[in-house]
VEXBA-773474 format. One record per atom (N, C-alpha, C, O): x, y, z; residue in three letters. Coordinates in pm, 1 decimal, decimal comma, padded with zeros to 6 digits. Layout:
+----------+----------+----------+---------+
!        X !        Y !        Z ! residuo !
+----------+----------+----------+---------+
!        X !        Y !        Z !     Ala !
...
+----------+----------+----------+---------+
// end
This chain:
+----------+----------+----------+---------+
!        X !        Y !        Z ! residuo !
+----------+----------+----------+---------+
! -01625,5 !  09502,0 !  08621,0 !     Met !
! -01734,7 !  09456,2 !  08704,9 !     Met !
! -01844,3 !  09399,0 !  08616,3 !     Met !
! -01882,5 !  09460,4 !  08516,6 !     Met !
! -01893,8 !  09284,3 !  08651,5 !     Phe !
! -01994,6 !  09214,4 !  08572,9 !     Phe !
! -02135,2 !  09255,2 !  08618,2 !     Phe !
! -02165,9 !  09251,6 !  08737,4 !     Phe !
! -02219,4 !  09293,6 !  08523,4 !     Thr !
! -02358,9 !  09326,0 !  08551,8 !     Thr !
! -02446,6 !  09218,0 !  08491,3 !     Thr !
! -02434,4 !  09188,5 !  08372,4 !     Thr !
! -02535,5 !  09158,1 !  08570,8 !     Pro !
! -02624,6 !  09055,2 !  08515,9 !     Pro !
! -02711,2 !  09111,2 !  08403,4 !     Pro !
! -02752,9 !  09226,9 !  08408,5 !     Pro !
! -02737,8 !  09030,9 !  08303,8 !     Leu !
! -02813,0 !  09073,7 !  08186,4 !     Leu !
! -02951,2 !  09126,5 !  08221,8 !     Leu !
! -02997,8 !  09222,0 !  08159,8 !     Leu !
! -03017,9 !  09066,3 !  08320,7 !     Glu !
! -03152,7 !  09110,8 !  08357,6 !     Glu !
! -03151,9 !  09248,3 !  08424,2 !     Glu !
! -03256,6 !  09312,0 !  08435,7 !     Glu !
! -03034,6 !  09294,7 !  08468,2 !     Lys !
! -03022,5 !  09426,8 !  08530,7 !     Lys !
! -02999,3 !  09537,7 !  08427,8 !     Lys !
! -03014,8 !  09655,4 !  08460,4 !     Lys !
! -02962,7 !  09502,5 !  08304,7 !     Leu !
! -02936,9 !  09602,1 !  08202,2 !     Leu !
! -03067,4 !  09654,7 !  08144,4 !     Leu !
! -03165,2 !  09581,2 !  08131,1 !     Leu !
! -03067,4 !  09782,0 !  08110,8 !     Val !
! -03183,3 !  09842,6 !  08045,6 !     Val !
! -03154,9 !  09845,8 !  07896,9 !     Val !
! -03059,9 !  09909,8 !  07851,8 !     Val !
! -03236,8 !  09777,2 !  07822,3 !     Val !
! -03220,9 !  09772,4 !  07677,7 !     Val !
! -03297,4 !  09890,2 !  07618,4 !     Val !
! -03414,9 !  09910,2 !  07649,1 !     Val !
! -03231,6 !  09967,4 !  07534,2 !     Ile !
! -03290,4 !  10090,1 !  07479,7 !     Ile !
! -03420,3 !  10061,4 !  07403,6 !     Ile !
! -03509,3 !  10146,3 !  07399,6 !     Ile !
! -03431,9 !  09943,6 !  07343,8 !     Glu !
! -03553,8 !  09909,4 !  07271,6 !     Glu !
! -03674,1 !  09902,6 !  07366,5 !     Glu !
! -03786,6 !  09934,2 !  07327,8 !     Glu !
! -03649,0 !  09861,8 !  07489,0 !     Lys !
! -03755,7 !  09855,0 !  07588,3 !     Lys !
! -03806,3 !  09995,1 !  07621,9 !     Lys !
! -03925,7 !  10014,9 !  07644,3 !     Lys !
! -03716,3 !  10090,8 !  07625,3 !     Val !
! -03753,3 !  10229,5 !  07653,5 !     Val !
! -03824,4 !  10291,0 !  07533,2 !     Val !
! -03926,5 !  10358,0 !  07548,9 !     Val !
! -03771,1 !  10268,6 !  07413,8 !     Thr !
! -03829,1 !  10332,0 !  07295,3 !     Thr !
! -03961,5 !  10269,3 !  07252,2 !     Thr !
! -04029,8 !  10324,7 !  07166,1 !     Thr !
! -03999,2 !  10156,1 !  07309,4 !     Lys !
! -04133,2 !  10102,9 !  07285,1 !     Lys !
! -04237,6 !  10189,6 !  07354,4 !     Lys !
! -04350,5 !  10202,6 !  07307,2 !     Lys !
! -04198,6 !  10248,5 !  07466,6 !     Lys !
! -04290,2 !  10333,7 !  07542,3 !     Lys !
! -04292,2 !  10475,9 !  07486,6 !     Lys !
! -04399,1 !  10533,8 !  07467,1 !     Lys !
! -04174,6 !  10531,6 !  07461,1 !     Ile !
! -04161,4 !  10666,5 !  07405,4 !     Ile !
! -04058,0 !  10656,3 !  07293,6 !     Ile !
! -03941,0 !  10629,0 !  07320,4 !     Ile !
! -04099,1 !  10677,8 !  07169,2 !     Pro !
! -04009,4 !  10656,0 !  07055,2 !     Pro !
! -03879,1 !  10736,5 !  07058,6 !     Pro !
! -03775,4 !  10686,7 !  07014,8 !     Pro !
! -03882,6 !  10856,6 !  07108,5 !     Asn !
! -03762,5 !  10938,5 !  07113,9 !     Asn !
! -03690,7 !  10911,7 !  07245,5 !     Asn !
! -03744,5 !  10942,0 !  07352,0 !     Asn !
! -03570,7 !  10855,7 !  07240,2 !     Arg !
! -03499,4 !  10816,4 !  07362,3 !     Arg !
! -03465,6 !  10934,6 !  07451,3 !     Arg !
! -03460,6 !  10920,1 !  07573,5 !     Arg !
! -03442,5 !  11051,0 !  07392,7 !     Tyr !
! -03410,0 !  11168,7 !  07473,0 !     Tyr !
! -03532,7 !  11218,7 !  07549,6 !     Tyr !
! -03522,1 !  11260,7 !  07664,8 !     Tyr !
! -03647,0 !  11213,9 !  07485,5 !     Glu !
! -03770,4 !  11251,3 !  07553,7 !     Glu !
! -03803,9 !  11149,2 !  07662,2 !     Glu !
! -03856,8 !  11185,7 !  07767,2 !     Glu !
! -03773,8 !  11022,7 !  07637,9 !     Ala !
! -03797,6 !  10919,1 !  07738,3 !     Ala !
! -03712,9 !  10945,1 !  07862,7 !     Ala !
! -03760,7 !  10930,5 !  07975,2 !     Ala !
! -03588,8 !  10983,1 !  07842,0 !     Val !
! -03501,7 !  11015,3 !  07955,1 !     Val !
! -03556,0 !  11136,2 !  08029,4 !     Val !
! -03552,1 !  11141,2 !  08152,3 !     Val !
! -03605,8 !  11232,3 !  07955,9 !     Arg !
! -03663,3 !  11352,3 !  08017,4 !     Arg !
! -03784,9 !  11318,4 !  08103,3 !     Arg !
! -03799,5 !  11370,0 !  08214,1 !     Arg !
! -03871,4 !  11232,2 !  08052,3 !     Val !
! -03989,8 !  11190,2 !  08127,3 !     Val !
! -03948,1 !  11116,1 !  08254,4 !     Val !
! -04001,3 !  11142,0 !  08362,3 !     Val !
! -03853,1 !  11024,3 !  08241,0 !     Met !
! -03808,0 !  10948,7 !  08358,5 !     Met !
! -03739,7 !  11039,8 !  08459,9 !     Met !
! -03754,6 !  11019,9 !  08580,5 !     Met !
! -03665,1 !  11139,0 !  08412,9 !     Ala !
! -03597,6 !  11231,9 !  08504,6 !     Ala !
! -03699,2 !  11314,9 !  08581,9 !     Ala !
! -03682,7 !  11336,9 !  08701,8 !     Ala !
! -03803,3 !  11360,8 !  08514,8 !     Cys !
! -03907,8 !  11438,2 !  08583,7 !     Cys !
! -03978,2 !  11351,6 !  08687,6 !     Cys !
! -04007,1 !  11398,5 !  08797,7 !     Cys !
! -04005,5 !  11228,3 !  08654,5 !     Glu !
! -04071,0 !  11137,1 !  08749,0 !     Glu !
! -03978,5 !  11106,9 !  08866,9 !     Glu !
! -04024,4 !  11100,7 !  08980,9 !     Glu !
! -03850,4 !  11088,3 !  08841,2 !     Ala !
! -03754,2 !  11062,6 !  08949,0 !     Ala !
! -03746,9 !  11182,9 !  09043,2 !     Ala !
! -03738,8 !  11166,3 !  09165,0 !     Ala !
! -03749,6 !  11304,1 !  08986,9 !     Arg !
! -03749,0 !  11423,9 !  09071,3 !     Arg !
! -03873,7 !  11430,9 !  09157,0 !     Arg !
! -03867,2 !  11468,6 !  09274,0 !     Arg !
! -03988,2 !  11394,3 !  09098,8 !     Arg !
! -04114,1 !  11395,4 !  09173,2 !     Arg !
! -04109,4 !  11294,1 !  09287,3 !     Arg !
! -04149,0 !  11325,5 !  09399,6 !     Arg !
! -04061,5 !  11173,9 !  09259,7 !     Leu !
! -04052,3 !  11070,8 !  09362,4 !     Leu !
! -03954,0 !  11110,9 !  09472,6 !     Leu !
! -03979,2 !  11087,4 !  09590,8 !     Leu !
! -03842,6 !  11171,1 !  09433,2 !     Asn !
! -03744,8 !  11215,9 !  09531,4 !     Asn !
! -03801,8 !  11326,8 !  09619,3 !     Asn !
! -03773,2 !  11331,9 !  09738,9 !     Asn !
! -03881,2 !  11414,4 !  09561,5 !     Ala !
! -03944,0 !  11521,4 !  09639,4 !     Ala !
! -04039,8 !  11463,4 !  09743,0 !     Ala !
! -04051,3 !  11516,9 !  09853,2 !     Ala !
! -04108,4 !  11354,6 !  09708,7 !     Leu !
! -04197,4 !  11289,4 !  09805,5 !     Leu !
! -04118,4 !  11235,2 !  09923,4 !     Leu !
! -04162,4 !  11245,5 !  10037,9 !     Leu !
! -04002,3 !  11177,5 !  09896,3 !     Val !
! -03917,9 !  11123,2 !  10002,3 !     Val !
! -03866,0 !  11236,9 !  10090,4 !     Val !
! -03863,5 !  11224,6 !  10212,9 !     Val !
! -03825,3 !  11345,9 !  10028,8 !     Ile !
! -03774,6 !  11460,7 !  10104,2 !     Ile !
! -03882,9 !  11517,5 !  10195,3 !     Ile !
! -03854,0 !  11561,6 !  10306,6 !     Ile !
! -04007,6 !  11516,6 !  10148,2 !     Arg !
! -04118,6 !  11569,6 !  10228,3 !     Arg !
! -04162,6 !  11475,2 !  10339,2 !     Arg !
! -04247,6 !  11511,0 !  10420,8 !     Arg !
! -04105,9 !  11355,2 !  10343,2 !     Gly !
! -04136,3 !  11267,0 !  10455,3 !     Gly !
! -04204,7 !  11136,6 !  10422,0 !     Gly !
! -04242,3 !  11062,7 !  10512,9 !     Gly !
! -04222,3 !  11105,6 !  10293,7 !     Ala !
! -04280,5 !  10976,2 !  10259,0 !     Ala !
! -04183,0 !  10866,2 !  10299,4 !     Ala !
! -04061,4 !  10885,0 !  10293,3 !     Ala !
! -04235,5 !  10753,7 !  10339,9 !     Glu !
! -04152,0 !  10641,4 !  10384,3 !     Glu !
! -04115,2 !  10554,5 !  10264,0 !     Glu !
! -04199,7 !  10480,8 !  10213,4 !     Glu !
! -03990,4 !  10562,1 !  10217,7 !     Pro !
! -03951,2 !  10476,8 !  10104,8 !     Pro !
! -03924,2 !  10333,5 !  10149,9 !     Pro !
! -03897,0 !  10307,3 !  10267,0 !     Pro !
! -03932,1 !  10244,3 !  10056,6 !     Val !
! -03899,7 !  10103,9 !  10081,1 !     Val !
! -03747,6 !  10092,8 !  10092,5 !     Val !
! -03674,8 !  10174,2 !  10035,7 !     Val !
! -03700,7 !  09994,1 !  10164,5 !     Glu !
! -03556,6 !  09971,0 !  10180,0 !     Glu !
! -03490,3 !  09962,1 !  10043,1 !     Glu !
! -03536,4 !  09887,6 !  09956,6 !     Glu !
! -03383,7 !  10036,6 !  10023,1 !     Gly !
! -03310,7 !  10034,1 !  09896,5 !     Gly !
! -03379,9 !  10111,7 !  09785,6 !     Gly !
! -03350,2 !  10089,4 !  09668,3 !     Gly !
! -03471,0 !  10202,0 !  09819,0 !     Phe !
! -03545,3 !  10280,2 !  09720,1 !     Phe !
! -03451,7 !  10371,7 !  09642,5 !     Phe !
! -03372,4 !  10445,6 !  09700,8 !     Phe !
! -03461,9 !  10365,8 !  09511,7 !     Lys !
! -03384,6 !  10453,5 !  09424,2 !     Lys !
! -03482,8 !  10522,5 !  09330,0 !     Lys !
! -03547,4 !  10455,9 !  09249,1 !     Lys !
! -03495,1 !  10655,1 !  09339,2 !     Pro !
! -03593,4 !  10726,9 !  09257,0 !     Pro !
! -03576,9 !  10704,2 !  09107,1 !     Pro !
! -03676,4 !  10693,4 !  09035,4 !     Pro !
! -03453,6 !  10696,9 !  09058,8 !     Thr !
! -03431,1 !  10678,5 !  08915,2 !     Thr !
! -03479,7 !  10542,0 !  08868,9 !     Thr !
! -03545,4 !  10530,9 !  08765,4 !     Thr !
! -03447,8 !  10439,1 !  08944,8 !     Thr !
! -03491,5 !  10303,9 !  08911,2 !     Thr !
! -03642,9 !  10293,0 !  08920,5 !     Thr !
! -03706,5 !  10229,7 !  08836,2 !     Thr !
! -03700,6 !  10354,6 !  09023,0 !     Ala !
! -03846,0 !  10351,7 !  09040,0 !     Ala !
! -03915,3 !  10423,6 !  08924,2 !     Ala !
! -04018,4 !  10377,3 !  08875,5 !     Ala !
! -03859,7 !  10536,1 !  08880,1 !     Ala !
! -03918,2 !  10610,2 !  08767,7 !     Ala !
! -03914,2 !  10527,8 !  08639,9 !     Ala !
! -04010,2 !  10527,0 !  08562,9 !     Ala !
! -03803,2 !  10458,8 !  08617,6 !     Met !
! -03791,4 !  10374,3 !  08499,0 !     Met !
! -03893,5 !  10260,4 !  08503,1 !     Met !
! -03957,5 !  10230,4 !  08402,4 !     Met !
! -03908,3 !  10198,3 !  08617,7 !     Gln !
! -04004,9 !  10089,2 !  08631,6 !     Gln !
! -04147,2 !  10139,7 !  08612,6 !     Gln !
! -04230,0 !  10071,7 !  08551,8 !     Gln !
! -04176,0 !  10259,0 !  08664,5 !     Arg !
! -04309,6 !  10317,5 !  08646,4 !     Arg !
! -04337,4 !  10345,2 !  08499,2 !     Arg !
! -04450,9 !  10329,7 !  08454,3 !     Arg !
! -04235,6 !  10386,0 !  08423,2 !     Leu !
! -04253,1 !  10407,1 !  08279,4 !     Leu !
! -04284,1 !  10274,8 !  08211,1 !     Leu !
! -04374,5 !  10267,8 !  08127,9 !     Leu !
! -04209,9 !  10169,8 !  08245,5 !     Phe !
! -04232,8 !  10039,1 !  08184,5 !     Phe !
! -04369,8 !  09983,0 !  08219,9 !     Phe !
! -04429,5 !  09910,9 !  08140,0 !     Phe !
! -04420,6 !  10015,3 !  08339,2 !     Asp !
! -04551,6 !  09965,5 !  08384,4 !     Asp !
! -04666,3 !  10056,6 !  08342,9 !     Asp !
! -04779,5 !  10036,1 !  08386,6 !     Asp !
! -04639,9 !  10156,5 !  08259,7 !     Asp !
! -04740,9 !  10252,6 !  08212,2 !     Asp !
! -04810,4 !  10325,4 !  08327,1 !     Asp !
! -04931,4 !  10347,2 !  08322,6 !     Asp !
! -04734,8 !  10362,7 !  08429,0 !     Lys !
! -04791,2 !  10434,4 !  08543,3 !     Lys !
! -04761,2 !  10583,7 !  08539,3 !     Lys !
! -04797,1 !  10657,2 !  08631,4 !     Lys !
! -04695,6 !  10628,3 !  08433,0 !     Ile !
! -04664,0 !  10770,4 !  08418,8 !     Ile !
! -04748,5 !  10826,8 !  08305,4 !     Ile !
! -04748,2 !  10774,7 !  08193,8 !     Ile !
! -04820,6 !  10934,0 !  08335,9 !     Glu !
! -04893,6 !  11006,4 !  08232,0 !     Glu !
! -04812,5 !  11130,3 !  08198,7 !     Glu !
! -04768,4 !  11201,9 !  08288,6 !     Glu !
! -04792,9 !  11155,6 !  08072,0 !     Tyr !
! -04712,6 !  11270,1 !  08031,4 !     Tyr !
! -04768,4 !  11327,9 !  07902,5 !     Tyr !
! -04837,8 !  11260,0 !  07826,7 !     Tyr !
! -04736,9 !  11453,2 !  07879,4 !     Ala !
! -04773,5 !  11520,4 !  07755,0 !     Ala !
! -04665,9 !  11623,1 !  07725,5 !     Ala !
! -04614,1 !  11687,6 !  07816,6 !     Ala !
! -04633,1 !  11637,8 !  07600,9 !     Phe !
! -04535,1 !  11736,4 !  07560,3 !     Phe !
! -04608,8 !  11857,9 !  07505,5 !     Phe !
! -04698,0 !  11845,7 !  07421,5 !     Phe !
! -04570,5 !  11972,9 !  07553,8 !     Val !
! -04632,2 !  12097,9 !  07510,3 !     Val !
! -04526,3 !  12177,6 !  07437,2 !     Val !
! -04420,8 !  12209,3 !  07492,1 !     Val !
! -04556,0 !  12209,0 !  07313,6 !     Glu !
! -04462,5 !  12288,3 !  07234,2 !     Glu !
! -04478,6 !  12434,7 !  07271,3 !     Glu !
! -04588,3 !  12490,0 !  07263,0 !     Glu !
! -04370,8 !  12496,2 !  07311,4 !     Lys !
! -04373,3 !  12637,6 !  07344,0 !     Lys !
! -04322,5 !  12713,8 !  07223,3 !     Lys !
! -04210,3 !  12692,7 !  07177,3 !     Lys !
! -04405,5 !  12801,9 !  07173,3 !     Thr !
! -04363,9 !  12883,2 !  07059,8 !     Thr !
! -04312,4 !  13015,7 !  07112,1 !     Thr !
! -04369,6 !  13074,0 !  07204,2 !     Thr !
! -04206,3 !  13061,8 !  07053,9 !     Ala !
! -04144,9 !  13187,2 !  07096,1 !     Ala !
! -04217,5 !  13303,5 !  07030,1 !     Ala !
! -04254,4 !  13298,1 !  06912,8 !     Ala !
! -04236,7 !  13407,4 !  07108,0 !     Asp !
! -04294,5 !  13530,0 !  07056,2 !     Asp !
! -04181,3 !  13606,0 !  06986,1 !     Asp !
! -04079,3 !  13634,7 !  07048,7 !     Asp !
! -04197,3 !  13638,8 !  06858,4 !     Pro !
! -04088,6 !  13707,2 !  06785,4 !     Pro !
! -04043,1 !  13836,1 !  06852,7 !     Pro !
! -03926,0 !  13872,5 !  06842,1 !     Pro !
! -04133,1 !  13905,9 !  06921,5 !     Asp !
! -04096,2 !  14029,5 !  06988,8 !     Asp !
! -04003,1 !  14002,6 !  07106,7 !     Asp !
! -03919,8 !  14087,3 !  07139,2 !     Asp !
! -04015,3 !  13886,4 !  07171,6 !     Glu !
! -03929,0 !  13852,7 !  07283,8 !     Glu !
! -03785,4 !  13822,4 !  07239,5 !     Glu !
! -03690,6 !  13842,9 !  07315,3 !     Glu !
! -03770,7 !  13773,9 !  07117,2 !     Leu !
! -03637,9 !  13736,5 !  07068,7 !     Leu !
! -03547,3 !  13857,1 !  07045,4 !     Leu !
! -03425,6 !  13848,2 !  07061,7 !     Leu !
! -03607,2 !  13969,3 !  07007,3 !     Phe !
! -03526,5 !  14085,3 !  06969,8 !     Phe !
! -03546,2 !  14203,6 !  07062,4 !     Phe !
! -03513,5 !  14316,5 !  07025,7 !     Phe !
! -03599,1 !  14180,2 !  07181,5 !     Ser !
! -03617,3 !  14291,9 !  07273,9 !     Ser !
! -03484,1 !  14330,5 !  07335,7 !     Ser !
! -03396,1 !  14246,4 !  07353,9 !     Ser !
! -03470,3 !  14457,2 !  07367,4 !     Glu !
! -03344,4 !  14505,9 !  07425,9 !     Glu !
! -03360,4 !  14538,3 !  07570,8 !     Glu !
! -03264,7 !  14580,5 !  07635,6 !     Glu !
+----------+----------+----------+---------+
// end
């Protein structure tokens, strides 16, 4: 099956926004879940709405605010019985 070139997502386009491609996927997945939850709660989506595609477009348009929080493990929690 042939996919038009303009429909392909080039990884360089994603990594310009978030350098780590895995973190970029994580951000887009969280946004897609949020958008899907809005639809489930009764928001009226546009015809042909796809949460994953919408999340990716929102990332490219700089409409997603995100921050990564490092969680440090408490040493006592690691060895508790």
